[in-house]
N, C-alpha and C positions, 0 to 999 in steps of 0.2 A: 513482395517482402516476406521473409520467413517468419514464422511465429516464434516468439521467445518462450523459453521455459521459465516458469515461476516456481521458486523454492520458498517455502515458508518455514521459518524456524519454529521450534516446538512452543515457545512462549506465545508467539503470534497465533499459532494454531489453536492453542487453548483459549485465546481471546475470541477467535472465530467461533469456536464451539459454544461459547456463552451468549452469542448474539441472538436476538429475536429474528424471526423469519424476514421481517421487513428490513432490518439492519443488515442481515446477511445478503439480501438482494442488492443493497447499495454497495457493499464491499465487493460483491461478485462483479458488479459493473466496472468497478475500478480495476480489479484484477484482469478482467477480460480485455479492457482497453490496453493494459500493459502488454498483454500477450500479443496484441496487434501492433505494438510499437507506438501507441498513442500516449504521449506524456503530457497531455494538456492539463492545466491546473497544477503543474509540478514546480516546486521551488526547492532550493537548498535549505536544509534544516540548519538554523542558526547555531553556530558553535561547533559544527561538524563538517569535515571536508567531504566525506563520501556519502553521507546520508541525505536522502531527498524525502520530501513529503508531498503527497498529492491529496487534495481535498475534493470531496464529492459529497454534496449535501451536508449532513452533520458528521461525516466520518472522514478520518484521515488515515492514510496508509503511509507508514514510515518504511523506507526501503533503500536499497543501494544496488548499483549495477555490479554484476559479477561476470565480466565478459559479455556474452550474449544473453546471459540469464539475469533474472531479477530476484533479489533476495529480500523477502518481506520480513521485517524485524519487529514491527509493532503496529497495532491497529487501534488507536485511541479514539474516543468520541471527541467531537469538535470542541466541546466545552472545556477540555483539558488544555493546559497552556503549553502548546508546542508551536514554536514560531519558525 
């Protein structure tokens, strides 16, 4: 299986820059699993057709498929209300 490219929009990149080292490690695990085609713990984001959410520990990554690429749009902490 070929690796997927991950694209991160500017707002999500700013969120990543603000993360602590331990939180960054958690988000890195999610992004790495995406690049390998693993979409475990992934559900559709309620109220949106194309957006998906993946939870890993206390973090969620909001993303969408863009052909063979993954477009990361938001990285909220789990305590925020995203369903």
